[in-house]
N, C-alpha and C positions, 0 to 999 in steps of 0.2 A: 504493500500500500504506500510505500515511500516514507514511512515513519521510522524513527528510532525510539525504542522502548527504554525509558529511564526508570530506575527504581532507587529508593532511599529507605533502607530498613532501620527500624528502631529495635535494638537487641536488648532484651532483659535476661538477667541471669541471677542465680543465687550463689553466695559464698558461704560454705559451711566449714566448721572446724574439723580437724582430723583427730582420730584417737591415738593412743600410744603406739599402735601398730601401723599408723599412717593410713588408716581406712577412713573414708568420709563418714561423718556423723550427720545427724539432723539438727545440730545446734547451729543457729545462725551466727555469722562472724561478728555481728554487732546488733544493737537495739535501735538503730537509727530509723528515721521515717522519711517521707517524701521530701526530696531536695534538702535534707539535713546537711549542713556544712561542718558542724562540729559535734562531737569531738573528733579529732583526727585518729583513725584507728587503722588496723591492718587492711580491712576491706577497702577503705578509702584509698590507701596507698596502692593496692592492687589495681583499682580502677584507674587511678591517675597514671601509674606506670604503664599500663596497657594502652591508655590513650596516647601517651608519649611515644611508645613504640609504633603504634599505628600511624600517627601523624608523621613520624620519621620516614615511613614507607610512602607517604603522599596520599594517605587514605582520607584525610580531612574529616576527623571526628567533629561533628557539629555540636554535639551535646554529650555531656558525661555527668551523671548525677545519681544520687541515691534514690531508689524507688520506694513504693508504699510500704512493703513488708520489711521486717528485720532481716538483714543480710542480703537484701535484693538491690541490684544495681542496673543501670541502663547506659548503653553506649549507642549513639545515633551516627550513622555514616552519611556523609553528603551524597546526594543523588549522582549517579553516573549510569552509563549504559548497562543493561541488565546482566550481560555476561560478565563484565568487569565487576559489577556489584556482587554477583554470586561468588566469584573468586575471592573477593575481599571478605565475604562472610565467613568462608572456611578459614582464612588466615586469622580473622578476629577470634573465632572460637578456639583455635589452637593457641593463639597468643594469650588470651585471657586465662586458659587452663594452665599454661606454662608459668605465667607470672604468679598465679594463685599458689601453685606448688612451691614456688620460691619463698612464699610467705607462710608456708605450712597451712594452706587452706585448700579446699576443694571447690572448684567452680563447676556448676552444673547448669545446663540449659534445659533440664527437665521441665515440662510445662507446669506441673502442679506437684512440687515435692512435699508440701506441707498442707494439712487440712485446715480450713477455716481462715486462711489468709490468701492474698492475691497470688495468682500464678504468673508465669512468665510468658509474654507474648512476643511476637515479632510483627509489629504493625509495619506494613509496607506502603510507602508513598509511591504512586505510579503516575507517569505522564508520558505523552507521545509528542515527540519533537520532529520537525523537518530537518533535513541535513544542514540547513542554514541557521538552525537554532530557534525557530519559531515554535512556541508551545501551542499545539492545535486544540488543547482543552480550553483555551481562553477566547472569549469574544467580547468586544466592546459594545456589541449591539444588544446584549441581554442584560436584564436587571441584576442577575446573580453573577454575571461575568463568565458563565459556563457556555461553551459552544454546543452545537447539536452533536458534534462528534463526542464530546465529553459525556453528554447525557446518554447517548447510545452505548458508550463504553460502560457506563454505570448500569444501564439496562441489561447488557449482556452479563456483567458481573453478577447481578442479582438473579437473572434467569437461570444461570448455570451454577449457582452457589452450592447447591446440594451435591452436584456431580463433582465439583472441584474440592469438596471439603476433606475427603480422605487423603488428598495430597497435601493440602495446606495444614491439616491437623492429623498427622499420620500415625499416631500411637494410641494405644489404649488410654494412657495417662492424659493425652491431649484433651479428652472430653471431661476430665475432672476439672479442667480450667474453664471450659465453656459452660458455665453455670451462672444463674442470675446473681447479681449483687456485687460483682467484682470487676465491673467495667469490661467484661468480656462478652462478646455478642452471642446470643442464643436464638435470635430471630433474623430473618432476611429483610433488611430495610436499609435506607440511606438517609443521611441528614447532613447538616452543616456543623452544628454544635453538639449534637447528641452523642455522647460516648457509649451509649448502650446499643447503637446501631452497628450493623455489619460493615457498612461503607460510610465513610465520613469525608466531606470536602472541607479541608482546613482553611483558615483565613489565608489571604495572599492570592493575588491575581497576576495577570500577565505571565511572566516566566515562572512564577511560583504556583500557578494553578495546578492542582494535583488531586488525585483520588487515593484515599487511604483505606486499605483493606485491613480488617482488624481481627480476623480469626486465624491467620497463620501463626505458628509458634516456632521458636528458635531450635526445636529438636528435629525439624524436617530437612529435606534436601532442597537447598535454595534453587538449584537448577530446575528441578521439577516444579517447585512452587511458583517460580516466576513464569515458567512456560504455560502452566494452566491458567494463571491469572491473565496473562496476555491473550491466550486463546479465547477465553470467555469474553474479554473486552472487545477484541477484534470481531468476534462473531456478533456481538451487539451492534457494532458499526456496520458490518456487512448486511445484517438483517434489519437495521434501523429499529432496534428494540427500544421503545420508550419506557423509561422507568416510571413507577408510580410517584406521587408527590412525596417530598421528603417529610419525615416524621421527627419533630423536635421534642416530643414528649418522652418521658422515661418509659421505655418499652417494657421493662420488668413489671411495671405497675398496671399495664393495660389488661382489661378483661378479654375473654375469648371473643366476645362480640366486637369489641373495639379493634382487636387484631384483624378480624375479618373485614371490618369497615375500612381499615387502612391497607388492606391487601398484604398483610404480613403473615408469612408462614415460618415455621421453625426450621432451624438447621438440624441436621442429624444429631441425635442425642447420645450416640456412642459410636465406636469404630465400626461395629457390624452394620448399623444403619448407613453409615457413610460408604462402606464398601459395597453395599447393595445398590446405592445410587451410582457409584462409579462403574460398577460392572456393566450396566446397560448403556453407558455413555458413549455415543459416537464421537463426541468432542474430545474426550480423554484418550480414546483409542487412536484417533487421528493425530492428536498432539504428541503423545508419548510413543506411539507405535505399538502394535499388538504385542511385541515381545516384552517391552517394558511394562505395559499395563497388565498383561496376564501374569507375569512373574510377581509384580507388586501385589496383585490380588491374592495369589497363592501364599506368599510369605505372610501377608497381613491377616489372612484368614486363619493361618496357623497360630499367629500371635493371639487372635481373639479366642480361639478354641482353648489354648493353653491358659489364658487369663480366666476364661469363663468356668474352667474346671477347678480353679483354686478355692480352697476354704480359707477365708480371710480372718484376721484377728477380730474384726468387727462382728462377724457372724458368730464366732466363739463367745465373745463378750455378751452378745445380745440374745443368743438362742440356746446355748449349751445347758444352762441351768433352768430354763423354763419350758423347753420342748421335750 
């Protein structure tokens, strides 16, 4: 189509302490909160040192800060073409883990390592540019500054959200993060300011006009994640798929009748549901190829079957003495 696909990921991760044998524990490295600057601790040093190394490679870390949960941090990479961005993601993960070990900490990109607190996402900012550097998502002629191409891209993203979900959130644990109340999307909708929506259009227009996808997590394969996000958006442009109106209300608090009124449907609730959506998807098969998609399905169905057959501590605690 003559466009260049640009992505800018926001990478969240946890830092946990190690035990006397050097094995990771579930003890957060600090008790800090969102954007906490003090006190200076080992976790803060890990994040700053990793940022320094990444900037030295020319990756241009745009933001580096403490996240909501204890021991949770975020690094945001400046947007670049998708292939370069995916390469940088792998370097970022390796670098953060290496620096963490130097400080006797364990860095994990597991989506939901602890119950009852926020999980780690990988919000991906996307835009389409011409070779001359013009952002085709922007339009001076519309009230919201979004072009028809941008709206169609959003339309395709929403239309195929169920089919792409298993790639964007690709582990059993991914769906422990995608639950209400933690700024993670559980329904298919878009908005400008609403952080409970699946797709958000952040402030900033002209060159900064972008579409933020909020259900990917940092444990996935960025090459596959970017590929299916792009494919869904381009399919929206090709078929001129109009999105519904944006919903700025807190979607977690909407009734079933209101969800129907706003044309909002749920994302898959677990990995099995997501795999069932992916299995029949012509878009995914065409994008990844039949070899990759069939092998992905085989491996992930094995993961689900293994997980589903486990007897968890929660079941023992709640059922053993009463059933």
